[in-house]
N, C-alpha and C positions, 0 to 999 in steps of 0.2 A: 308321544313318548318324550321324556325329558332328555336333554343333552347333558352329559357329565361323565366323569370317570367311572368305570365299572369295576366291581370286585367279584371275581369268579372263584370257585372252589375247585381245586385240582387234586384228586386222590393220588397217593403214591404208595409203593411198597417200602417199608422201612429198610434202611441199609444195615446189613449185619456186620457193623464195624464197632469195635470197642475202642474208645479213646483212652490212652494210657492215663493212669491216675496222676494228677498234678499237672496235666497238660491241657491247655485250652483247646476246644474243638477246632477253632480256626488255625491254630498252630499245627495241629495234627493233619489237617486237610492239605497243608503244604508239603507233607512228607512223602518220600518215595513209596512208603508202604501204602498210603492211600491211593497214589497214582497207579500202583501195581493192581490194586483192587479195581480201580476204575477201568483199567485195561482188560483185566482177566474176566471181570463179571459183566462189564457193559461196553467193552471195546468192540468196534465194528471194523475198523480199518486203520492201518498205520503204514507210514512210508519211511524211507531212509533219512528224510529230512527232519524227522521227529514230529511230524504232524499226525495227530491221533483223532479219528472220528469216533464218537461214542454216543450211546444212548444216555439221555439225562435221567438219572435215577430219581432225582428230585426235580421234576420237570415243571415247566410253565403250562404246557398243554399236552394232552394225551392224544391229540389228533396228529400232530407232527411236531417233533421237538428233538433236535440233536445239536451237537456242538463239535467244533474242531478246536483242539488245544495244541499249542506248540509245547510239547512235553519236554521240558528241560530239567526235570526233577533229578535225573542222574548225572547230567552233564554240567549243571550249575547248582551246586548244593546250597549256596547261599540264596534263600528265597528273595532277599532284597536286591539281588543282582541279576535276576532273570528278566528277559525281554517281556514287556507288558504292553507294548503298543506296536502298531505296524511299522513305524519309523525306526524301530530298534531291531527288526528282523533282517537277517542276511538276505541279499538279493535272490540267491538261488532257492531259499526257503519261501520267500514271498512270491516267487514265480509260481510255485505249486499251490501256495495258499490262495492266490488269486484265481487260479483255474478251478480249484475245489469250490471256492465261493460261487463262481459262475455256474458250475454244474448244479450245485445244490439250489440256488435261487431259481434257475431255469426249471428244475424239477418241481419245486413247490408251485410255481406259476402254471405249469402244465397240468398238475394233478388237482389244483384248486384254482380254476381259471376265472371264476366270477367274483369280482370285488364286492358285490352285494352279499355274498354268502360267506366269504372268508377274508380275514385279515392276515396278510402275509408280511413277514418282516425278517430281516437278517441284520446283524450288526455286532459291534463289540463295545465293551465298556472298559474304561481305564482301570487297571489293577495296580496302580502305583503304590509303592510303600510310603504312604504319606502320613500314617499314624503308627503308633506302637502296635505290635502284633496282637496284643490283648484288648485293644480298644473296641468298643461296640461298633458294628457296621463295617469293619475291615473286610474286604473281599476274602473269601475262604481259600481260593487257589491263586497264588501269585504267579500266574503264567498266562500269556495272551491266549484268549479263546473267543471264538465267535459263536453266536446263537443263531439258529435257524428255526423259526417258530411259525405255526399256523393256528389261528383261533377261529372258532365257529362264530360268525357274527350273531346268529340267533341266540347262542348262549350268552353273548355279551348283552344283547338287547334284553334278555330275561333276567340278567344279573342285577343285584342290588347296586344302587349308586354308591360309589366310594366317597369317603369324606374328603372333600376338596382341600381341606386344611392338612391332610396327611403330609408330613414333611417330605416324603418320598415323591410327592406329586408336584412340588412347588419349584423345583430347581430350574425348570424351563419356562415358567410363566412369569406373572407379574411380581412374584416374590424373589425371582432371581436377581442377584446382584448385577449381572450383566444387563438384564432386560430393564431393570428399574432405573439405572443411572447412566447406562452407556449404550443404549440400543442403537442410536444413530451412528456413533463412532465405530461400534462393533460391526455393524453392517457395512459401513464405509470401508473399513479395513479389509473385510473379507471380499468386498466387491472388487478389490484390486488384484485378486487372484487371476491368473491367466488360464481361463477355462473355456473350452469350446463345446464339449459334449454336455457338461452340466450347465443348465440355464436357471438363473435365479427365478423363483416363483413367489407369489404373494401368499399370505396366510390363508386366504380363501381356498387356494389350491392345495395347500399342504395339510390343512386341518381336517381331521376325520369328523364327519357330521355326527356320528354317534357319541363320541366322547368329548369332542371339543379340544382334542390334543393332536399334535404338539401345540404349545402356546407361545407364539411370538418368536419362534426360532428362525434363524436364517436357513432357508431350504432351497434346494435345486432340483429341477426335473431332469431325469436322465433322458436326453433326446435320443430317440432310436429304441427306447425301451429295453427289453431283455436282450435283444441282439447286440446292443452296445456293450454289454458285459463281456462279450467275446473279443472286444477291442482293447488291447493293452493300454491305449491312451486313456480309456475310462479309469482304469485302476490307478494310473499316474495322477489323474485329476482328483480321484478319491483321496489319494495321499496328500495332495496339495491342500485340500480342505482341512485335513487334520493338522498339517504343518502350520497353516494360517491360524487355526485355533490355538495351537501350542504357543506360537509366538505371542498372540494376544494375551493369553493366560499368564505366561512368564513375565511379560512386560508389565502387566498390571500388578501382579503380586510382588514383583521386584520393587515397584513404587510403594506398595503397602509396607513392605519390610523396611525399606530405606528411602527416605525422601530424596528426590532428584537422582535416582539411580540411572546409570547409563543403559544403552541398549544391551540386553542380555547376550552373553557370549554364545557363540554357535547358533545365533538366530537364523532362521531360514529367509526372512525378509527384513534385514536390518534397515534398509533405506526407508521402507514403509513405516516401520516402527518409529524411526526418528522423525519423519515428516508428518505422519498422521497421528500417532498416539502421543508422543512426547511433547506435542505442541497443541494438545486438545484440552481445553479447560474442564470439560465434563469428565474426561478420563482421569485427569490428575486430581480433580475435586473429589471423585468417588474414592480414589486411593487414599486421600486424606481422611475421609469419613471412616473408612475401614481401619486405617492405621490408628486413629484416635480411639476407636472403640476397642481395638486390641489392647491398647495401653490401659484402658479403664476396666475392662471386663475379661478376667482370666478364662472364664468358661467359653466366651466367644472366641478368644484368641486360640484356645486349644482345639476349637472345631475347624479352624482354617486348614484347608488343604493347600499347602504352599507349592506343591508340585502339580503339573497339569493333570486334571481329573476330568474325564469326558465320557460321553456316550456318542457313538457315531452309528448311524442307522440308514439302511435302505429298506423302504417299505412301499406297499402299493396303496395309493390313495383311493378315494371314492370313485374317481373317474377312470381308474385302471392304469394310471401313470405310475412309474417308479420314481420315488422321491428320495433324495439324500438330505439328511439333516444331522446336526451335531449340537450337543448340549453340554453345558457345565454339569458335572456330576455331583449330586448331593449324597449325604451320608446314608449308606446302606440300601439305596434304591436299586431296583432291577431295571433292565433295559426296556421291559414291556411298559413300565410306568411312564416312559417318555411319550407313549401313545395313549396314556390314560387307562391302562389295563393293570389292575392290581390283582395279583395271584395269591390266594390263601391256600397253602398246601396242607392237606390233612392226610394222616396215615389211614389207609383203607384198602387192604389187599383185595377184597372182593370187587370193589368198584374199579380199582386199577386193572384187574385182570380182564374185565369186560372189554376194555379198550386195547389191551396189550397186543393181542394177535394182529389186529389191523395196523397198529403203530409199527410193530416190528416188520411186518410185511413191506411197508413203505420204506423203512430204513434199510432193509436188505436190498430193496429194489434200487434205491439211489446209490447204495454201495457198489452194486454191480456196474453202474455207469462210471463211477470213479475208477474201478479196477480196469475197465476197458480203456479208459483214457490214460492208463499207466500212472495213476496217482496213488497207488498203494496196494497192499496185500490184505486180504480178509483176515479177521481174527476169529478163532474158535472160542466159544464160551459155552456155559451150561445151557444157554437159551437159544443158541444158533451155532451153525458151523460155516465153514468157508463155501 
């Protein structure tokens, strides 16, 4: 069996929504009207903090696939001003967010216990407003949301091998700017984080044998496994990984934008930026390459994401360990592609309905656990009730 990224086909039921004339689809998906539909037709649970658990109408997997979104569509009408990463979420919201994550991940591992049979993952992608709203590949909902997904490994084994040159698959491997020119300094900078539960691991431990992904990314093993997710210290360390990535990203693109830029304002680790990054020849040399190409190539310059763009993931490796990794985000790619899984969604009502009953049964089951933990109230829809 060949090792490489896989492309699977996932059927879905078309969404009965009409985009107003003259409005781009990704503009409409940021609207309150669309979020109302998401809640009323696919909503599973909501709480006073604004966290909404919902079924993915355009899902990655019909085995298990759900998301939690921090629904600020009515409280923050400017889509460019909404929280789009964990570090921007108020503490009381993040407290419930972390507990919901813990319960959902624990549930997936309980129901799908064998790493040989199932790929289990959970994580978030940056939804920063780093392009004009109408640009191709801009995320459709500018609000922080997490994905909770299970794939059948046999389906992945049987799937066709995806094109490894697909641009959505290259942001974490040898084509990545970080990995190509700054791998050593990137890892050095992140190694300075004060972590106890998260232990750095080699690529041999973090890479999935079936797909060969993730490629070359800094990764950490969660010591203590799923039990560690019940410890608030883990979630604080999970945030530290994100903060370290954000500092590196901001520091680098500050240098790309303006030669000899100082430490970015509001940096989380200003001393490490000054001592490790701003005195590293590879780091500054890579910034010079990108800056010069931006000046000469307008198309390349327009593709730059000047604000931090990332995917942060918790997944189960081949040995059954839980791994945390984080990646620079490329244009338009899904979080599953970080693990080498490309999903081709096709409208097929009959095929979707064959899986729907079992999928909803699991979603309602995990919803009951969230309700019992005082993490929200059930939502009635045409497909299910409280």
